[in-house]
TORKELO-873182 format. One line per field, with one value per residue (C-alpha): residue number from 1; x, y, z. Coordinates in steps of 0.05 Angstrom, whole numbers. Each point is the difference from the previous one (the first is absolute). Example, Ala and Ser with C-alpha at 12.3 -4.5 7.8 and 13.67 -1.06 7.14 Angstrom:
# residues 2
num	1_2 $
east	246_27 $
north	-90_69 $
up	156_-13 $
***
This chain:
# residues 586
num	1_2_3_4_5_6_7_8_9_10_11_12_13_14_15_16_17_18_19_20_21_22_23_24_25_26_27_28_29_30_31_32_33_34_35_36_37_38_39_40_41_42_43_44_45_46_47_48_49_50_51_52_53_54_55_56_57_58_59_60_61_62_63_64_65_66_67_68_69_70_71_72_73_74_75_76_77_78_79_80_81_82_83_84_85_86_87_88_89_90_91_92_93_94_95_96_97_98_99_100_101_102_103_104_105_106_107_108_109_110_111_112_113_114_115_116_117_118_119_120_121_122_123_124_125_126_127_128_129_130_131_132_133_134_135_136_137_138_139_140_141_142_143_144_145_146_147_148_149_150_151_152_153_154_155_156_157_158_159_160_161_162_163_164_165_166_167_168_169_170_171_172_173_174_175_176_177_178_179_180_181_182_183_184_185_186_187_188_189_190_191_192_193_194_195_196_197_198_199_200_201_202_203_204_205_206_207_208_209_210_211_212_213_214_215_216_217_218_219_220_221_222_223_224_225_226_227_228_229_230_231_232_233_234_235_236_237_238_239_240_241_242_243_244_245_246_247_248_249_250_251_252_253_254_255_256_257_258_259_260_261_262_263_264_265_266_267_268_269_270_271_272_273_274_275_276_277_278_279_280_281_282_283_284_285_286_287_288_289_290_291_292_293_294_295_296_297_298_299_300_301_302_303_304_305_306_307_308_309_310_311_312_313_314_315_316_317_318_319_320_321_322_323_324_325_326_327_328_329_330_331_332_333_334_335_336_337_338_339_340_341_342_343_344_345_346_347_348_349_350_351_352_353_354_355_356_357_358_359_360_361_362_363_364_365_366_367_368_369_370_371_372_373_374_375_376_377_378_379_380_381_382_383_384_385_386_387_388_389_390_391_392_393_394_395_396_397_398_399_400_401_402_403_404_405_406_407_408_409_410_411_412_413_414_415_416_417_418_419_420_421_422_423_424_425_426_427_428_429_430_431_432_433_434_435_436_437_438_439_440_441_442_443_444_445_446_447_448_449_450_451_452_453_454_455_456_457_458_459_460_461_462_463_464_465_466_467_468_469_470_471_472_473_474_475_476_477_478_479_480_481_482_483_484_485_486_487_488_489_490_491_492_493_494_495_496_497_498_499_500_501_502_503_504_505_506_507_508_509_510_511_512_513_514_515_516_517_518_519_520_521_522_523_524_525_526_527_528_529_530_531_532_533_534_535_536_537_538_539_540_541_542_543_544_545_546_547_548_549_550_551_552_553_554_555_556_557_558_559_560_561_562_563_564_565_566_567_568_569_570_571_572_573_574_575_576_577_578_579_580_581_582_583_584_585_586 $
east	1646_-55_-34_4_-37_47_-19_37_10_26_69_56_67_66_17_-46_-9_11_-19_59_56_26_66_14_-12_49_52_-8_7_67_28_-22_24_64_8_-61_-1_-59_-31_-55_-25_-12_-20_49_44_56_52_70_17_63_-2_-22_-47_-60_-73_-20_-69_-34_-62_-44_-66_-34_29_-37_18_70_45_-23_31_68_4_9_61_61_44_-50_-61_-15_56_-40_-69_-44_-52_-60_-37_-48_-40_16_41_69_12_22_54_33_-10_34_58_7_2_58_34_0_22_65_21_-26_28_-68_-14_-72_-47_-59_-58_-40_-66_-60_-63_-31_-19_43_59_-9_-7_61_47_-25_13_69_13_-20_47_59_-9_-11_43_57_-4_1_-20_-56_-66_-60_-26_-70_-12_-75_-10_-64_-48_-55_-41_1_48_-45_27_46_31_13_32_79_10_55_10_46_55_4_8_56_35_0_15_52_39_-4_22_62_14_-1_-71_-24_-58_-39_7_-13_-63_-26_13_-31_-65_1_12_-58_-47_20_-15_-59_-7_-56_-7_-41_-5_-37_9_14_66_5_30_17_-53_-49_-60_5_-25_-42_-25_-12_-41_23_10_0_58_10_18_40_27_49_70_-26_-51_-57_-59_-1_-49_-42_-10_1_-22_48_17_59_57_6_-64_30_64_-41_-38_63_37_-60_-4_77_-8_-54_33_64_-35_42_-13_28_78_5_63_-4_40_-38_5_-40_4_-16_-41_24_-21_-2_47_53_-37_-61_39_30_-69_-27_60_-16_-73_15_55_-45_-58_45_25_-73_-9_62_35_74_24_74_18_-36_18_-33_7_-10_12_-48_-46_-60_24_-31_-55_-15_1_38_11_13_41_15_41_-13_67_-25_21_59_39_63_-32_9_76_-6_-43_50_61_33_-14_23_-69_-14_-76_11_18_74_41_53_-14_2_75_49_53_31_12_-57_19_-16_-76_-22_-42_-69_-18_-67_-35_-29_-51_57_32_-54_18_-38_-1_-30_-46_-42_7_-66_-12_0_-75_-10_49_-41_-65_40_21_-73_-23_51_-15_-74_13_41_-52_-59_32_18_-72_-25_45_-53_-48_51_18_-73_-13_61_-18_-63_35_74_50_-22_61_-12_-11_60_43_-27_13_73_3_-42_43_66_-28_-19_66_42_-48_42_61_-31_25_-68_22_14_-63_44_46_-58_-33_65_3_-68_15_60_-46_-49_59_35_-60_-65_20_-41_-34_-30_68_30_-59_-1_73_-6_-55_38_65_-33_-34_67_39_-49_7_74_9_-35_4_-76_-54_-40_-41_-39_63_24_-61_5_73_-18_-53_45_56_-43_-39_63_6_-74_-52_-55_-40_-61_-61_42_-19_65_29_15_-75_-5_72_-23_-62_43_43_-60_-21_65_8_-59_44_57_35_-18_12_1_-64_-36_24_-62_-45_38_9_-73_-20_52_-23_-72_23_39_-60_-40_50_9_-75_10_60_-41_-42_57_31_73_51_58_21_-18_-74_17_36_-48_-69_-34_10_-52_27_-64_-36_63_48_72_45_52_-53_-29_71_5_-66_28_65_-31_-55_57_34_-64_-17_71_3_-67_17_70_-7_-57 $
north	2247_39_-20_48_-1_1_15_-4_73_4_-28_24_-19_41_-19_-5_-65_-40_-65_3_22_-72_12_62_-41_-54_52_31_-71_-9_66_-17_-70_-9_-73_-17_-18_41_-7_55_-21_-72_22_-55_8_-45_-8_-15_-68_-38_-64_-59_-57_17_17_73_30_42_43_48_26_64_70_41_-45_30_-15_-70_-33_32_22_-71_-15_-15_-52_-51_22_10_0_39_29_15_55_11_62_30_-57_-41_-65_3_-28_-73_21_43_-55_-46_49_4_-74_-5_58_-37_-64_34_3_-57_-58_-27_-9_18_59_-1_49_28_21_32_-36_45_-28_44_-13_-73_-5_47_-32_-70_16_24_-59_-47_37_-2_-74_-21_49_11_-64_45_-31_45_-7_44_8_31_39_8_30_45_-27_50_-48_-72_-10_-36_-31_61_-7_54_61_10_54_25_-71_-14_41_-55_-51_40_13_-72_-34_55_-17_-75_14_36_-66_-42_-34_-31_28_-62_10_77_-14_-50_44_57_-36_-17_72_23_-44_39_70_46_72_49_73_59_66_68_17_-32_16_51_-29_63_11_-51_5_-31_-73_15_60_2_46_32_-55_-57_-50_-51_-66_-54_50_-25_29_27_47_-50_0_-45_-52_45_74_16_59_11_59_-32_-33_-51_-33_-9_-32_-47_-22_-11_-36_-46_-15_-18_-43_-40_-9_-24_-36_40_-10_18_-3_-6_37_47_54_61_52_64_28_69_-5_72_60_-21_43_-30_28_-37_-64_2_4_-56_-44_15_-18_-63_-24_13_-37_-62_4_1_-63_-29_-7_14_54_-25_49_63_40_67_43_9_-67_-11_58_10_68_52_-42_27_-66_-55_-74_-53_-59_-59_-63_-56_-27_-39_-66_29_47_-9_43_60_-7_5_61_31_-10_62_20_58_10_74_-9_-49_35_3_2_41_-11_76_4_-11_-47_-31_18_-22_-50_7_-20_-57_27_-30_-12_25_-56_13_-35_-9_-47_-53_-58_16_-71_-42_-61_-14_44_22_23_70_-4_-23_53_55_-30_5_72_19_-33_39_65_-11_-18_64_46_-29_6_74_12_-29_37_40_-57_-46_55_16_-76_-4_64_-37_-59_13_56_32_-8_-65_34_45_-64_-35_63_-2_-70_16_62_-36_-61_47_34_-62_-41_6_-23_-63_-68_-18_-65_-28_3_-22_56_49_-24_9_71_13_-24_46_59_-19_-1_62_47_-22_-6_-23_-68_0_9_-56_-47_11_-10_-67_-21_18_-29_-67_1_18_-52_-55_23_8_-72_-31_6_6_46_-23_56_-46_-19_70_24_-55_15_75_-15_-48_50_58_-42_-22_72_15_-35_28_-54_-6_37_52_57_13_-1_-75_-15_20_-30_-65_3_9_-60_-45_8_-9_-64_-31_-5_-44_7_71_14_67_-20_-2_68_38_-48_-4_77_11_-50_26_72_-18_-39_62_45_-50_-3_73_9_-52_37_62_-33_-30_25_22_-45_38_74_62_-22_-64_40_59_-24_67_-15_-43_-40_-38_30_32_-22_-16_44_-57_-49_53_15_-74_1_62_-29_-71_38_35_-66_-29_62_7_-76_-2_63_-25_-75_5 $
up	2307_-36_-64_-59_-65_-61_-71_-68_0_72_-14_43_-30_4_-73_-62_-33_61_-37_-45_48_5_-38_42_64_-21_-21_71_31_-38_29_69_5_-40_15_-41_-71_-27_-69_-6_-68_25_71_23_61_23_52_-26_23_7_-42_44_-8_43_-10_-13_15_-52_20_-36_-19_-24_20_53_57_14_38_-22_-39_-9_73_19_-43_43_29_34_-38_-74_-49_-55_-13_-60_-1_-47_-15_54_31_-65_9_-29_-71_-5_-48_54_54_-49_-12_78_9_-52_35_64_-32_-26_74_37_-45_-14_75_-13_0_45_-24_58_-27_33_-19_-53_-69_-40_43_-1_-75_-16_53_-25_-71_14_43_-58_-48_45_14_-71_-41_48_44_64_68_15_39_18_72_8_62_20_70_-5_50_-13_-40_-25_-57_-47_-65_-10_72_50_-18_14_53_46_29_-61_39_52_-59_-31_65_24_-67_-17_66_-19_-71_27_38_-62_4_-64_-41_16_74_-4_-42_50_59_-36_-9_74_18_-43_42_61_-29_6_-18_-4_-25_24_-31_5_-75_-66_-32_-55_-65_-42_-53_28_45_70_1_62_41_74_43_67_50_-50_-11_-54_32_-38_-49_-54_-21_-66_21_-3_47_60_28_42_17_75_41_55_45_37_-42_59_-24_-68_28_42_-60_-41_56_11_-72_-1_63_-29_-66_35_58_47_75_66_1_-73_-27_-59_-38_-19_-53_0_-70_-24_-65_-22_38_75_38_45_64_-23_-14_69_30_-45_22_72_-6_-39_47_62_-29_-14_71_23_-38_30_-69_3_-53_-3_-53_-26_-61_-11_-62_-74_-32_-58_-19_-46_-28_45_35_68_37_33_-1_56_-18_44_-4_50_26_59_-29_-40_47_-42_-51_48_-5_-75_7_46_-45_-25_-71_-44_-34_14_13_56_66_20_-63_-35_-74_-16_18_-57_30_-60_-73_-44_-51_-73_-10_-46_-56_-6_-71_-21_-40_-68_-44_-52_48_-12_-49_-64_-23_54_-14_-60_-65_-31_-73_-25_-8_70_28_-35_35_65_-14_-14_62_43_-33_13_73_9_-34_37_68_-13_-20_66_51_31_3_37_48_17_11_47_37_24_33_-10_-1_-64_-41_-40_-65_8_17_-64_-43_15_-25_-60_-20_5_-40_-58_4_-7_-44_-61_38_26_-27_-24_-33_67_49_63_-10_-10_64_39_-31_25_68_3_-19_57_49_-25_-14_36_72_58_9_-71_-30_40_-13_-75_-3_39_-50_-59_26_11_-69_-31_38_-26_-73_4_22_-61_-76_-14_21_60_25_46_36_-1_39_50_14_7_53_35_3_26_49_33_27_7_42_-43_-35_-39_29_38_-46_-32_-68_10_-12_-75_-13_30_-43_-62_18_16_-73_-28_44_-36_-63_14_-66_-22_-71_-38_-32_68_22_-22_34_65_4_-12_53_50_-11_16_62_22_-6_42_51_3_17_55_25_10_51_40_63_-6_35_-23_-10_39_6_37_54_8_28_-19_-73_-30_-58_-18_-60_-24_-57_16_-43_-9_-27_-48_-26_-18_-38_-36_-24_-16_-40_-38_-15_-28_-40_-31_-14_-36_-43_-23_-5_-52 $
***
């Protein structure tokens, strides 16, 4: 494997606009595998099931990792999958629809969501899980897989890597036998403790239209690389790939406390551009080093399982089965999933049944008269506030993107602009006399238009606030803020002081909390005080070290002294609230 420098202009794709070929990919998938139900617009793929009461597994994540997730749909593995845009977590709306799709067939036997530990995935799957439970009373649970052993997990936890395939394979076999969702969830957590994966690459991947996230010189390798093109934990000069394999295996062994006569299963995974010839050699060197350590490789799988677009690298993934050798039997069981070796999913053996149509949700589906009714004057103030928020966010797109480029992935402003544009488009249609319904509508826009971790997080916050206001017959903004934070923090381990958008939102809540029975006469005082507190906190945030986001994973990115784009975005919209309220309430 030789390192090559890439540049934004040095893109080699057969087709133009590689970023937006997702619908075409799903159309091609439908032609190739006629036993699948494929919904290209929703990026949902399902396996037509016979009606029986049993748990179904649902997986997903961003596109760019193919054949994951839909390659592992089949009898004894996943029952359905959801994909997002390239390296962007799938929409919670689409996840929610996929859960309901599976529930049509399994007689509410349960749906277990298998989620790789990335912030956006955890948020979006969590939001869909909450909706399915509360709106449809579906028996659903979320299992987070975190097997990256290249670095300590910290507050955000270890990243999910190729090890999640062991989870899907073992739990899929047991779900087929009729195990309960509680038993599968418990076993899945135990399996997660026995997983360790690590990635090594000679190049970054090439996302169409974007600069590579890192560049390597001849003979350099990125150690501990992630699945989204992000840099690893260290840069190593090596002239023999055996050195890299020994470093990776040693790291895996220390993580899992493997010793002589331990028993493992091994995946050697191509991250995109490694040839089959090289993969075979990598498998040989890895197996022989485990033999040297007197660790038994009971099963070995070599191939392209989960990629990072066209990254030139590989990943080793190990499960320790020493104390649970029955897991090998479940790994061995036949499955029809086409990406797992030895299956026949591409052969059409039965006539495809008529597919269920998945209803695309609409903002008009939200009940327009939830919770307390406010006067026409108050509704005009609310409208003015929302208009100001939308306009101010659009004016600051470039500012937010620039901030996010310094310690993130550079798209925060673009993400917020999708929300702002849609807000201004639908503003005159919103049920402004009912704040709870308005907040649910805004949550829908975040889900539907924003995408990524920010979209899911804002949707969780707004859903929590709306849930509180819809349950009472008076305005309680303090209680709404509390419920917003409680709901979002259920799915995020970010807390005060972690350099995220939570910091200024918590600052707002702290000021509101000082006023137990907040009246409209106090709004001006409280807003002014809260705005000052937000500015003070944002100054503090700038000096904090990032505990979440890209900067928390990549040691080469220094976050101290740089502003968090998410926190600055909160300051922008809260300033818009204060400005509009002062101007219209006089």
